[in-house]
TORVEXLO-277714 format. One line per field, with one value per residue (C-alpha): residue number from 1; residue in one letter; x, y, z. Coordinates in steps of 0.5 Angstrom, whole numbers, plus 500, padded with zeros to 3 digits. Each point is the difference from the previous one (the first is absolute). Layout:
! residues N
nr	[NUM; ...] .
rest	[A; ...] .
X	[X; ...] .
Y	[Y; ...] .
Z	[Z; ...] .
END
This chain:
! residues 381
nr	[1; 2; 3; 4; 5; 6; 7; 8; 9; 10; 11; 12; 13; 14; 15; 16; 17; 18; 19; 20; 21; 22; 23; 24; 25; 26; 27; 28; 29; 30; 31; 32; 33; 34; 35; 36; 37; 38; 39; 40; 41; 42; 43; 44; 45; 46; 47; 48; 49; 50; 51; 52; 53; 54; 55; 56; 57; 58; 59; 60; 61; 62; 63; 64; 65; 66; 67; 68; 69; 70; 71; 72; 73; 74; 75; 76; 77; 78; 79; 80; 81; 82; 83; 84; 85; 86; 87; 88; 89; 90; 91; 92; 93; 94; 95; 96; 97; 98; 99; 100; 101; 102; 103; 104; 105; 106; 107; 108; 109; 110; 111; 112; 113; 114; 115; 116; 117; 118; 119; 120; 121; 122; 123; 124; 125; 126; 127; 128; 129; 130; 131; 132; 133; 134; 135; 136; 137; 138; 139; 140; 141; 142; 143; 144; 145; 146; 147; 148; 149; 150; 151; 152; 153; 154; 155; 156; 157; 158; 159; 160; 161; 162; 163; 164; 165; 166; 167; 168; 169; 170; 171; 172; 173; 174; 175; 176; 177; 178; 179; 180; 181; 182; 183; 184; 185; 186; 187; 188; 189; 190; 191; 192; 193; 194; 195; 196; 197; 198; 199; 200; 201; 202; 203; 204; 205; 206; 207; 208; 209; 210; 211; 212; 213; 214; 215; 216; 217; 218; 219; 220; 221; 222; 223; 224; 225; 226; 227; 228; 229; 230; 231; 232; 233; 234; 235; 236; 237; 238; 239; 240; 241; 242; 243; 244; 245; 246; 247; 248; 249; 250; 251; 252; 253; 254; 255; 256; 257; 258; 259; 260; 261; 262; 263; 264; 265; 266; 267; 268; 269; 270; 271; 272; 273; 274; 275; 276; 277; 278; 279; 280; 281; 282; 283; 284; 285; 286; 287; 288; 289; 290; 291; 292; 293; 294; 295; 296; 297; 298; 299; 300; 301; 302; 303; 304; 305; 306; 307; 308; 309; 310; 311; 312; 313; 314; 315; 316; 317; 318; 319; 320; 321; 322; 323; 324; 325; 326; 327; 328; 329; 330; 331; 332; 333; 334; 335; 336; 337; 338; 339; 340; 341; 342; 343; 344; 345; 346; 347; 348; 349; 350; 351; 352; 353; 354; 355; 356; 357; 358; 359; 360; 361; 362; 363; 364; 365; 366; 367; 368; 369; 370; 371; 372; 373; 374; 375; 376; 377; 378; 379; 380; 381] .
rest	[M; A; S; L; D; H; T; P; L; D; L; T; R; L; S; P; A; V; Q; K; A; L; G; P; G; P; A; R; M; M; A; A; R; G; L; V; P; M; P; R; P; G; E; L; L; T; V; L; Y; Q; L; A; H; D; G; D; A; G; L; A; A; A; A; K; A; T; A; D; G; L; P; E; K; V; L; A; G; G; L; A; D; T; G; L; D; P; R; V; L; D; W; V; A; A; K; V; A; D; R; A; A; L; H; D; L; V; V; A; N; P; A; T; A; D; Q; T; I; A; S; L; A; A; H; G; G; A; R; E; V; D; L; I; A; H; N; E; Q; R; L; L; R; H; P; E; I; I; G; A; M; Y; I; N; P; K; A; R; M; S; T; V; D; R; A; V; E; L; A; V; R; N; Q; I; R; V; P; G; L; A; A; W; D; E; I; A; R; A; L; S; G; A; G; G; R; A; S; T; Q; D; D; A; T; F; A; Q; A; A; A; G; L; A; A; I; D; D; S; A; L; T; S; G; D; A; E; T; F; Q; P; P; E; G; G; P; E; G; E; E; A; E; V; D; E; A; A; V; P; V; N; K; L; S; I; P; S; K; V; R; L; A; T; L; G; N; A; V; A; R; N; V; L; I; R; D; P; I; K; M; V; A; M; A; A; I; K; A; P; G; V; T; E; I; E; A; A; R; Y; A; G; N; H; S; L; A; D; D; V; I; R; Y; I; A; T; R; R; E; W; T; K; M; Y; G; V; K; V; S; L; V; M; N; P; K; T; P; I; A; E; S; A; R; L; M; P; H; L; R; E; K; D; L; R; N; V; A; K; S; R; G; V; P; S; A; V; V; A; Q; A; R; K; L; M; S; Q; R; S; T; G; G; S; G; G; R; H] .
X	[790; 507; 503; 505; 507; 503; 507; 505; 501; 505; 504; 503; 493; 498; 501; 506; 496; 498; 507; 503; 495; 501; 508; 504; 501; 495; 496; 496; 497; 498; 497; 496; 498; 497; 505; 504; 496; 498; 498; 494; 495; 501; 508; 498; 496; 505; 506; 495; 498; 508; 501; 494; 503; 507; 504; 501; 494; 501; 500; 494; 496; 501; 498; 494; 498; 501; 496; 494; 500; 501; 495; 494; 503; 507; 497; 495; 506; 504; 494; 498; 508; 499; 508; 499; 502; 495; 503; 500; 492; 498; 504; 496; 494; 499; 501; 495; 495; 494; 501; 496; 504; 506; 497; 498; 506; 503; 495; 501; 507; 502; 507; 496; 501; 494; 501; 499; 494; 497; 502; 496; 494; 500; 500; 497; 493; 494; 502; 508; 498; 495; 506; 505; 494; 500; 507; 498; 507; 503; 495; 501; 508; 499; 494; 502; 497; 493; 502; 502; 493; 496; 502; 500; 493; 500; 500; 493; 497; 498; 508; 502; 495; 503; 507; 498; 496; 506; 505; 495; 499; 507; 501; 504; 500; 501; 505; 499; 493; 498; 493; 502; 496; 494; 501; 501; 494; 495; 500; 497; 495; 493; 501; 506; 504; 499; 497; 502; 493; 503; 506; 496; 496; 507; 503; 494; 500; 508; 500; 494; 503; 507; 496; 498; 505; 503; 503; 495; 502; 507; 502; 501; 506; 499; 505; 495; 494; 494; 494; 493; 497; 493; 503; 502; 497; 505; 500; 496; 501; 494; 499; 495; 499; 497; 507; 504; 497; 504; 494; 500; 507; 502; 503; 507; 499; 499; 506; 504; 497; 501; 508; 501; 495; 501; 498; 493; 499; 503; 496; 494; 502; 503; 493; 498; 496; 504; 506; 505; 499; 500; 507; 503; 498; 504; 506; 500; 507; 497; 497; 503; 502; 494; 495; 503; 498; 493; 499; 503; 494; 494; 496; 496; 506; 501; 504; 505; 501; 501; 505; 504; 501; 502; 505; 504; 506; 501; 493; 499; 507; 495; 497; 494; 499; 501; 495; 495; 501; 500; 493; 497; 497; 501; 508; 502; 501; 507; 502; 497; 503; 507; 498; 497; 507; 502; 494; 500; 496; 494; 499; 501; 495; 495; 501; 499; 493; 498; 494; 501; 506; 501; 500; 507; 503; 496; 503; 507; 500; 498; 505; 505; 498; 500; 508; 501; 497; 504; 507; 500; 502; 497; 498; 504; 498] .
Y	[584; 501; 500; 504; 497; 499; 501; 502; 507; 505; 500; 507; 503; 498; 503; 499; 496; 495; 500; 498; 495; 497; 500; 494; 496; 496; 507; 498; 494; 504; 505; 494; 498; 507; 501; 506; 507; 504; 507; 500; 494; 501; 499; 493; 498; 502; 496; 494; 500; 501; 494; 496; 500; 499; 494; 497; 495; 501; 507; 500; 495; 504; 507; 497; 497; 507; 504; 495; 500; 508; 504; 503; 507; 499; 498; 506; 505; 497; 500; 507; 502; 504; 499; 492; 497; 498; 493; 499; 503; 494; 495; 502; 501; 493; 498; 505; 500; 497; 505; 506; 505; 498; 499; 507; 503; 497; 502; 507; 501; 504; 496; 493; 498; 499; 493; 499; 503; 496; 494; 502; 502; 493; 496; 505; 500; 505; 505; 500; 501; 505; 504; 499; 502; 507; 502; 502; 503; 493; 496; 504; 500; 493; 497; 493; 501; 501; 493; 497; 503; 497; 493; 500; 497; 503; 507; 503; 501; 507; 502; 496; 504; 507; 498; 497; 507; 504; 496; 501; 507; 501; 496; 495; 493; 495; 495; 492; 500; 497; 502; 507; 503; 496; 503; 507; 500; 497; 506; 504; 495; 499; 499; 504; 500; 495; 503; 498; 497; 495; 498; 495; 497; 499; 497; 495; 498; 499; 496; 496; 498; 499; 495; 496; 494; 502; 493; 498; 506; 500; 492; 497; 501; 506; 496; 494; 504; 498; 505; 496; 499; 504; 507; 500; 505; 499; 498; 505; 500; 500; 506; 502; 507; 501; 498; 503; 506; 501; 504; 505; 502; 506; 500; 502; 495; 494; 502; 500; 493; 497; 502; 498; 494; 493; 495; 500; 508; 500; 495; 504; 507; 498; 499; 507; 504; 506; 498; 504; 495; 494; 503; 501; 493; 497; 505; 498; 497; 494; 497; 493; 497; 495; 506; 503; 493; 500; 507; 500; 495; 503; 503; 504; 505; 507; 500; 505; 494; 495; 505; 501; 493; 499; 505; 497; 496; 497; 497; 498; 496; 495; 495; 500; 508; 499; 495; 504; 507; 497; 496; 507; 504; 506; 500; 504; 497; 502; 497; 493; 500; 501; 495; 494; 498; 497; 496; 492; 497; 498; 507; 503; 495; 502; 508; 498; 497; 505; 504; 504; 504; 505; 497; 503; 496; 494; 501; 501; 494; 496; 503; 498; 493; 499; 503; 495; 494; 502; 500; 508; 503; 496; 502; 502; 499] .
Z	[118; 501; 507; 503; 500; 507; 498; 505; 502; 499; 506; 498; 500; 507; 507; 504; 505; 495; 497; 507; 501; 493; 501; 500; 506; 506; 500; 494; 503; 506; 495; 497; 507; 501; 506; 497; 502; 494; 501; 496; 498; 493; 501; 503; 494; 495; 504; 500; 493; 498; 504; 498; 493; 502; 497; 507; 501; 507; 500; 496; 504; 506; 497; 497; 507; 503; 495; 501; 508; 500; 505; 496; 503; 497; 493; 500; 502; 494; 495; 501; 499; 493; 499; 500; 493; 496; 500; 508; 500; 495; 504; 506; 497; 498; 507; 503; 494; 505; 506; 498; 504; 497; 493; 500; 502; 494; 495; 503; 500; 493; 500; 499; 493; 495; 499; 507; 500; 494; 504; 506; 496; 497; 506; 505; 503; 498; 505; 498; 493; 501; 504; 494; 495; 504; 497; 493; 498; 501; 496; 494; 501; 500; 497; 502; 507; 497; 496; 507; 503; 494; 501; 507; 502; 507; 497; 500; 493; 501; 502; 494; 496; 502; 499; 493; 498; 503; 495; 494; 501; 500; 494; 503; 498; 506; 498; 502; 498; 494; 500; 501; 494; 503; 507; 498; 495; 506; 504; 494; 499; 502; 508; 500; 507; 505; 507; 507; 500; 494; 505; 503; 494; 497; 506; 500; 493; 500; 506; 498; 493; 503; 505; 494; 497; 494; 498; 495; 496; 501; 499; 493; 495; 495; 495; 500; 501; 495; 499; 501; 493; 499; 502; 507; 504; 506; 507; 504; 508; 504; 504; 505; 499; 507; 503; 494; 498; 493; 497; 505; 499; 496; 494; 503; 505; 495; 496; 507; 502; 493; 500; 507; 501; 500; 494; 502; 500; 493; 498; 502; 498; 493; 498; 502; 495; 501; 496; 504; 506; 495; 498; 507; 501; 494; 502; 507; 502; 503; 494; 499; 493; 501; 501; 494; 496; 503; 499; 493; 498; 503; 495; 504; 502; 498; 493; 503; 505; 495; 496; 506; 501; 493; 501; 506; 497; 507; 500; 492; 501; 503; 496; 503; 500; 492; 499; 504; 497; 493; 501; 503; 495; 504; 499; 494; 494; 499; 507; 498; 494; 503; 505; 496; 497; 507; 500; 500; 495; 504; 503; 493; 497; 505; 498; 493; 501; 505; 499; 506; 497; 495; 493; 499; 505; 498; 493; 503; 504; 493; 497; 505; 500; 492; 501; 505; 496; 494; 504; 501; 507; 506; 506; 506; 507] .
END
């Protein structure tokens, strides 16, 4: 999510009062300390913004301290100024985002940049996200706001679904969400959009899974990982359904939880019988290399999940992922053939004698072993 650059303002475009306060001489330090009277609060914020980004460290520190200590009435007057530069609004918004009345003024100001709204949507509470969601024109103009809302765990599921549905209805693809296809399709599938009654269930499930220690699922080294012999099913997190009602979630709620949850959430939802839920889990931004290695060797996961892992070059560069994929019968034969030349002698021998992989993969492994024994091309790590 791109942020707004806090570049210096063009002095020629500022009001005479602001230009005077920013002029050379000792008045600049007085202005940085808020001691120069300004006709309007918005002009004061403009002066403080400019000095806070001044090359003089002393002036910058003084201006920032003054801005941090401004009374709410002054801030409110400035944030309501529709002539305020978007960069000034963005700078002040970061300071007041946790103050409801001031946050709302930033959101309501038409001069506020879309990037600022996206930042607020990513970090605000449920009430703040609800307010942002009301401006559908802005959401469609800058769909990154919808993406920011989606990954904010404090945003209500019902609010997020309405925003996603808006994008789908207008044939807009929300950037930044790898599982967008699954997110969009979930709304038209069984269960459809989440209702306000689902909000509490989603919040309970998300909090419950987040409270479970996921270190056992994220520890280890994908480079040295070796899948257990005998067709691994993978480690499955123990979840108390009464405390963590995952199965009561709507499909869109499961997809979202798979996207923003921790390793425990992904470990549970990647096994979901609904393919789009499982795919959202493997596409989640939080998936680690060791998770990918463990999932790659799990014979019980959906074919599409294994296929997705096999196409991710940042994962298949890890030796443990290579071994897990080749030993998994659900890996496409073409991908196994591509990875096998990289296997070490011991692992290639295990593939050659395996009864759990396709015969074409076994034959390829034996062919590679024969080539190596007769001085042909060796394995690469």
